[in-house]
Phi, psi and omega in degrees: 000136180289159182299323179299319181292322178296316180298317180297320179296321178297317180297314180298319180297318180296316180297318180296321182296317186278324189249022179301135183257163180230134179237133179258130179243112181264109183277091181247183177284353176275108184304326184294342183282342182206346182266148177055045179256134175266086182275158181209156178188173178244171181303130181101340178294150180241153178233116178267112181260118182254123179242116178297158179297136178073006181292135184269030180231168176206167171244112185241129180285130180229184174246163179295324183286335178228074191292348181239020180237132181304132179284133179300124181083356183281172180273157179206121181287340185080169184237147172057070177277151179289331180233156175304132187240139176248125186239112186253124177252150173230131182290132176259334177218178175254019177293152180300139177237129181248135186231137177221159176285133182276352178294127183310128178090338184289322180302322183288347175264021176070030175274086181200165178213175179222156172234124178061028175280155176302152182261347182272127178300136182099000181236034183066042178281180177299321179298314179297319180297317180296317179296320179295322180295320180294334182269354184284140178304139184301327186287001177286342179271087182275157180296335179296344181277003179273349185283147180277137177276167186267168173301136181098346179284162178126148176242122185073345173216144184240139175286117182256345181198140173225126181196176179288136180271129177247113182291146177302138181290151180292150180291129181261146180278340179278159180282119182289149176284125181301137178250145178297141180290141177301148182296337183275355184299310179298322179297317179298317179298319179298318181296320177298318179298319178296318180298317179295318180297317179298319179298318180295318179297315179297322178297316179296319178297316180299315179296320179297316179298319181296315180294318180298318181296320179295318179297317181296321179295319179294319179296322180294320178296319178296321180295318180293321179296318179295323179297322178294323178294316180297321181279359178079012181273347183219129181292148178287131181257000000 
């Protein structure tokens, strides 16, 4: 790999580390809250999928060619949890990701979404995906697709955490009793500072390598031009 490519990769990695975004998807009975959504993100971005207890829906990774069948190795939130569940995904690439509900029959009712899919109809967009799901045979939604996948599963996105979801407490009108700060709070703040510092250092190194390579390339071009003049192959200007 050339030095320019290495420098560019360092810069991209630093930017992703510092500016990673987070999107929350609340899987409720309101279709507009999670179905037929054109989601997007970059490498490192996370998606927090919240499933209420007893909810009869799921987010199951599928492919465009088989829109109602669980993708081998893909992620699956599972259906009907005993407790509210939080399912966190992190993007590993920017390749298109297609998602459908694993509950039998739901996929065929257009219960699906996409991440980083093309936006133009006719290029495997969300619209194309929805139409393909409606045409898929009903028996493709097997009961085995109701099971939850493990941490680390996923294609183009990886499950990084599965746990019980605790909703933010309602705002109280009374003055709350101050609680002692956890001992790990300062440690977490320190770790964030270190991560940012490392990102800045890597960014500086990447830019430095890029500038050095450009200067070296320019000097080499001048050297070759002078050699041609010395050898009489190029007139002196």
